[in-house]
C-alpha positions in Angstrom: 24.6 8.0 -27.9 25.1 4.5 -28.4 26.1 3.9 -25.1 23.3 5.5 -23.5 21.0 3.3 -25.7 23.0 0.2 -24.5 22.7 1.2 -21.0 19.1 1.5 -21.4 18.6 -2.0 -22.9 20.9 -3.3 -20.3 18.5 -1.8 -17.3 15.6 -3.6 -19.0 16.9 -6.8 -19.1 18.0 -6.4 -15.6 14.5 -5.3 -14.6 13.0 -8.2 -16.5 15.3 -10.9 -14.8 14.4 -9.6 -11.6 10.8 -9.4 -12.0 10.9 -13.1 -13.3 12.9 -14.0 -10.1 10.4 -12.4 -7.6 7.4 -13.9 -9.3 8.9 -17.5 -9.5 9.6 -17.1 -5.6 6.2 -15.8 -5.2 7.8 -12.8 -3.2 4.5 -11.8 -1.8 3.9 -15.0 0.2 7.6 -14.7 1.4 6.9 -11.5 2.9 3.8 -12.3 4.5 5.4 -15.4 5.9 8.4 -13.5 7.0 5.7 -11.6 9.3 4.8 -14.8 11.3 8.3 -16.3 11.3 9.6 -12.8 13.1 6.4 -12.9 15.5 7.4 -16.5 16.5 11.3 -15.6 17.0 10.4 -12.3 18.7 8.2 -14.4 21.2 10.5 -17.0 21.7 13.2 -14.1 22.7 10.3 -12.4 25.0 9.3 -15.6 26.9 12.9 -16.8 27.2 14.3 -13.7 28.4 16.8 -13.2 25.9 17.7 -9.8 24.2 17.0 -8.9 20.8 20.2 -7.1 19.9 22.2 -9.7 21.7 21.0 -12.3 19.3 20.9 -10.7 16.2 22.8 -13.4 14.5 20.1 -15.7 15.4 17.5 -13.2 14.0 19.7 -13.0 10.5 20.0 -16.9 10.1 16.4 -17.4 11.2 14.6 -15.0 8.9 17.0 -15.5 5.8 16.7 -19.2 6.2 13.0 -19.3 6.3 12.7 -16.7 3.4 14.9 -18.9 1.3 13.1 -22.4 1.9 9.9 -20.7 1.4 11.2 -19.1 -1.7 12.7 -22.3 -2.8 9.3 -24.2 -2.1 7.6 -21.6 -4.1 9.8 -22.0 -7.0 9.6 -25.8 -6.9 5.7 -25.2 -7.0 5.8 -22.9 -10.1 7.8 -25.6 -11.8 5.7 -28.3 -11.1 2.6 -26.3 -11.8 3.7 -24.8 -15.0 1.1 -27.4 -17.1 -2.1 -26.0 -15.6 -0.8 -22.5 -14.7 -2.0 -21.3 -18.1 -5.5 -22.2 -17.6 -5.9 -19.7 -14.5 -6.1 -15.7 -15.2 -4.0 -15.2 -11.8 -1.2 -17.7 -13.0 -1.1 -17.5 -16.7 1.6 -14.7 -16.7 4.1 -16.5 -14.7 7.6 -16.6 -16.3 7.3 -20.6 -16.2 4.2 -20.2 -18.3 5.1 -17.3 -20.6 8.7 -19.1 -21.2 10.7 -16.0 -20.1 12.6 -18.6 -17.7 13.5 -22.2 -18.7 12.0 -24.8 -16.5 14.9 -26.7 -15.7 16.4 -23.4 -14.4 13.4 -22.8 -12.2 13.6 -26.6 -10.7 17.5 -26.2 -9.8 16.8 -22.4 -8.5 14.2 -23.9 -6.2 16.4 -26.7 -4.9 19.4 -24.4 -4.3 17.5 -22.0 -2.6 15.9 -24.8 -0.2 19.3 -26.0 0.3 21.0 -22.7 1.2 18.1 -21.7 3.5 18.3 -25.0 5.3 21.9 -24.3 6.0 21.1 -21.0 7.2 18.5 -22.5 9.6 21.0 -25.0 11.0 23.0 -21.9 11.9 20.2 -21.6 14.6 19.1 -25.2 15.6 18.8 -28.3 14.1 15.0 -28.4 15.2 14.4 -25.0 13.0 16.2 -26.8 10.0 14.2 -30.0 10.4 10.7 -27.8 10.4 11.9 -25.6 7.7 12.2 -29.1 5.8 8.8 -30.6 6.8 7.1 -27.4 5.6 8.8 -27.6 2.2 8.0 -31.3 2.0 4.4 -30.6 2.9 3.9 -27.8 0.5 5.8 -29.3 -2.6 5.1 -33.1 -2.4 1.9 -33.6 -0.3 0.3 -30.2 -1.4 1.5 -29.3 -5.0 2.1 -32.8 -6.2 -0.7 -34.9 -4.8 -3.6 -33.4 -2.9 -3.9 -30.0 -4.9 -4.9 -32.4 -7.9 -6.7 -35.2 -6.3 -9.1 -34.3 -3.4 -10.5 -31.2 -1.7 -8.5 -31.9 1.3 -5.7 -30.2 -0.5 -6.5 -26.8 1.3 -6.1 -28.4 4.5 -3.1 -30.3 3.7 -1.6 -27.1 2.5 -2.4 -25.3 5.6 0.2 -27.5 7.3 3.1 -25.9 5.5 1.8 -22.3 5.6 1.5 -22.9 9.5 5.4 -23.6 10.2 6.8 -20.4 9.8 6.3 -19.2 13.4 7.2 -22.3 14.8 10.6 -21.9 12.6 11.0 -18.7 14.2 10.4 -20.0 17.9 12.7 -23.0 17.6 15.6 -20.9 16.0 15.7 -19.6 19.5 14.2 -22.1 21.7 14.0 -25.9 20.6 12.3 -26.9 23.9 8.4 -27.6 24.1 6.5 -24.3 24.8 2.7 -23.9 24.4 3.2 -20.6 22.7 4.4 -22.0 19.2 1.9 -24.8 19.4 -0.8 -22.2 19.5 1.0 -20.2 16.8 0.7 -23.2 14.6 -2.9 -23.6 15.6 -3.6 -20.0 14.5 -2.0 -20.2 11.2 -3.2 -23.7 10.5 -7.0 -22.8 11.5 -6.7 -19.2 9.7 -5.9 -20.7 6.1 -9.0 -22.8 5.2 -11.3 -19.7 5.3 -8.8 -17.7 3.6 -8.1 -19.9 0.7 -11.8 -21.2 0.3 -12.8 -17.5 0.1 -10.4 -17.2 -2.4 -11.1 -20.4 -4.3 -14.7 -19.2 -4.5 -13.6 -16.1 -6.1 -11.6 -18.1 -8.6 -13.9 -21.0 -8.7 -14.2 -21.3 -12.6 -10.6 -20.9 -13.0 -9.7 -23.9 -10.7 -12.9 -25.8 -12.6 -11.0 -25.1 -15.8 -7.7 -26.3 -14.4 -9.3 -29.5 -13.0 -8.4 -28.7 -9.5 -10.8 -30.2 -7.0 -11.4 -27.0 -4.7 -14.3 -27.6 -2.2 -16.5 -24.8 -4.1 -15.9 -26.5 -7.4 -16.7 -30.1 -6.2 -19.4 -29.2 -3.5 -20.5 -25.8 -4.1 -20.8 -22.4 -2.5 -23.1 -23.6 0.3 -21.2 -26.2 1.4 -18.0 -23.9 1.3 -19.5 -21.1 3.3 -20.3 -23.8 6.2 -16.6 -24.9 6.2 -15.4 -21.4 6.4 -17.7 -20.5 9.3 -16.6 -23.9 11.2 -12.8 -22.8 10.7 -13.4 -19.6 12.2 -15.4 -21.0 15.1 -12.4 -23.1 15.8 -10.1 -20.2 16.0 -12.3 -18.6 18.7 -10.6 -20.2 22.0 -7.1 -20.0 20.9 -6.0 -16.4 22.0 -7.0 -17.3 25.4 -4.2 -19.8 25.3 -1.9 -16.7 25.2 -3.3 -14.9 28.0 0.2 -14.1 29.3 0.3 -11.8 26.4 -2.2 -9.7 28.1 -5.7 -8.4 28.2 -5.2 -5.9 25.2 -4.0 -8.7 23.1 -6.8 -10.9 24.2 -9.4 -8.1 23.5 -7.8 -7.2 20.1 -7.8 -10.9 19.1 -11.2 -11.7 20.4 -12.8 -8.9 18.3 -10.9 -9.7 15.2 -12.2 -13.4 15.6 -15.9 -12.4 16.4 -15.7 -9.8 13.5 -14.5 -12.4 11.2 -17.3 -14.7 12.3 -20.1 -12.3 11.9 -19.0 -11.6 8.3 -18.8 -15.4 7.7 -22.5 -15.9 9.1 -23.5 -12.6 7.1 -22.6 -14.9 3.9 -25.7 -16.9 4.3 -27.8 -14.0 3.9 -26.2 -12.1 1.2 -27.1 -13.0 -2.4 -23.8 -11.7 -4.0 -21.5 -14.8 -3.2 -18.5 -13.2 -5.1 -18.8 -9.8 -3.3 -18.8 -11.8 0.2 -15.9 -14.0 -1.0 -13.9 -10.8 -1.8 -14.8 -9.1 1.6 -13.7 -12.4 3.5 -10.7 -12.5 1.7 -9.7 -9.1 2.3 -10.5 -9.2 6.2 -8.6 -12.6 6.4 -5.4 -10.6 5.2 -6.0 -7.7 7.5 -6.7 -10.2 10.5 -3.5 -11.8 10.3 -1.3 -8.9 9.9 -3.1 -7.3 12.8 -3.0 -10.2 15.0 0.8 -11.1 14.7 2.1 -7.4 14.5 -0.1 -7.1 17.9 1.7 -10.0 19.6 4.9 -8.0 19.0 3.8 -4.6 20.2 2.1 -5.9 23.3 5.7 -7.5 24.3 7.9 -4.6 23.3 9.7 -3.8 26.7 
């Protein structure tokens, strides 16, 4: 009986440790970025005429490397933000806030993940590894340590790091210049401000309490709505640069863009800003998933 009780305690401890690790690396962010990384990699194989099964080693090192660099960057973000995370509802239960994990362990864990991830990317191409490090530096230093706490451009600066995963995937296969990874980068870069500004509206008072100068905190909801619509408008022409993916993709991508723009414009008439921000946030998540999955589907031979 005592052995059974001990086994239950051990299982609970292991479960708790795993939960803390997944929270520290922000597994949701890692998973979503792997979708875009895989899409970039898949399209590179498609456009260069290389087989998927014959390049499984590149697929493995690219996805593992990207996942580890992103996870390590998120862990470093958790370490840096531990002094303000307790002020926000969505971050106050993080292990670095609750004390279930020592901050120094999170720091070195993050550094280790980035190092191993970079080595993994080096097993594909040097370019992929460099781009991975650029994403890490932008997220950890330019966004987390600097702009997030100092100015409203933090969302734009943070968008650079969020836009590199599909480029990592592409350059892991082909490190030469091609218009497709450029457009993938721009799609991700332009998608992020309306996505995160909608979230910032939802969490406006939490950001205000934490002293984070998000756009809705500093300039209000009216300005934020205008900025969101401008960023969505900028997305409209991009799918047409991917005309080689075919008419079905162009139709789906355009419908997604027009639908998002229509919802964005509706925000100027809606009285419930929080409800509108919630709809915009949910739409943005579905937009990204559908868009990138469509790119893969239309190129399956």
